Legacy VTK file of the C-alpha trace (Angstrom):
# vtk DataFile Version 3.0
C-alpha trace
ASCII
DATASET POLYDATA
POINTS 77 float
19.898 29.280 4.330
17.520 26.748 2.791
13.958 25.938 3.854
13.059 22.843 5.856
10.748 20.588 3.815
9.061 17.221 4.632
7.962 14.864 1.932
8.939 14.572 -1.699
10.037 17.656 -3.621
8.445 18.710 -6.762
11.193 17.141 -8.760
10.720 13.802 -6.903
6.959 13.554 -7.557
7.243 11.715 -10.816
9.723 9.106 -9.430
7.356 8.116 -6.561
5.683 5.589 -8.865
8.920 3.625 -8.934
9.035 3.048 -5.232
7.491 -0.027 -3.529
3.952 -0.189 -2.208
1.661 -2.643 -0.594
-0.342 -5.043 -2.850
-2.677 -7.959 -2.319
-0.835 -11.236 -2.963
-3.855 -13.529 -2.919
-7.525 -13.079 -3.862
-9.501 -12.003 -0.762
-13.228 -12.037 0.032
-15.090 -9.287 1.965
-14.157 -9.210 5.608
-11.016 -11.428 5.244
-8.055 -10.482 7.339
-4.762 -9.264 5.921
-1.937 -11.588 6.899
1.840 -11.522 6.085
1.074 -14.202 3.444
-1.564 -12.256 1.521
0.211 -9.001 1.557
3.415 -7.984 -0.278
5.469 -4.946 -1.026
6.354 -4.523 -4.633
6.674 -1.895 -7.392
5.057 0.275 -8.687
4.196 2.681 -5.832
0.453 2.970 -6.528
-0.651 1.819 -3.057
0.163 2.417 0.586
4.036 2.656 1.346
5.525 -0.469 3.019
5.949 1.571 6.353
2.217 0.756 6.877
2.697 -3.130 6.510
2.394 -3.811 10.218
-0.594 -1.474 10.532
-2.429 -3.277 7.550
-1.798 -6.809 8.814
-4.787 -7.740 10.943
-7.111 -5.380 9.116
-10.000 -6.547 7.111
-11.042 -5.742 3.504
-14.321 -4.192 2.931
-14.875 -5.664 -0.512
-13.700 -8.584 -2.648
-10.136 -7.837 -3.799
-8.192 -9.601 -6.547
-4.560 -10.539 -6.373
-2.410 -7.685 -7.644
-4.622 -4.893 -6.275
-2.737 -2.020 -4.744
-3.665 -1.637 -1.091
-5.292 1.715 -0.362
-7.100 2.929 2.785
-10.375 2.756 0.953
-10.356 -1.175 0.755
-9.673 -1.447 4.577
-12.314 -1.668 7.270
LINES 1 78
77 0 1 2 3 4 5 6 7 8 9 10 11 12 13 14 15 16 17 18 19 20 21 22 23 24 25 26 27 28 29 30 31 32 33 34 35 36 37 38 39 40 41 42 43 44 45 46 47 48 49 50 51 52 53 54 55 56 57 58 59 60 61 62 63 64 65 66 67 68 69 70 71 72 73 74 75 76
């Protein structure tokens, strides 16, 4: 029998960059709140996965962020 494995396999790792992830859709200033209007899920997959969209909406950025920046936990307060 096979092994149970959660998450991507070693062969899938290179293709993760082609998945969608969250990006800033408008320039944001420090302490601005993420809304559905200034957040989008697009490729490449360099930021948080779209499954965190609802968790990020309502959060604040801890620095000035330019449009097109991948959303990562480090820029959230």
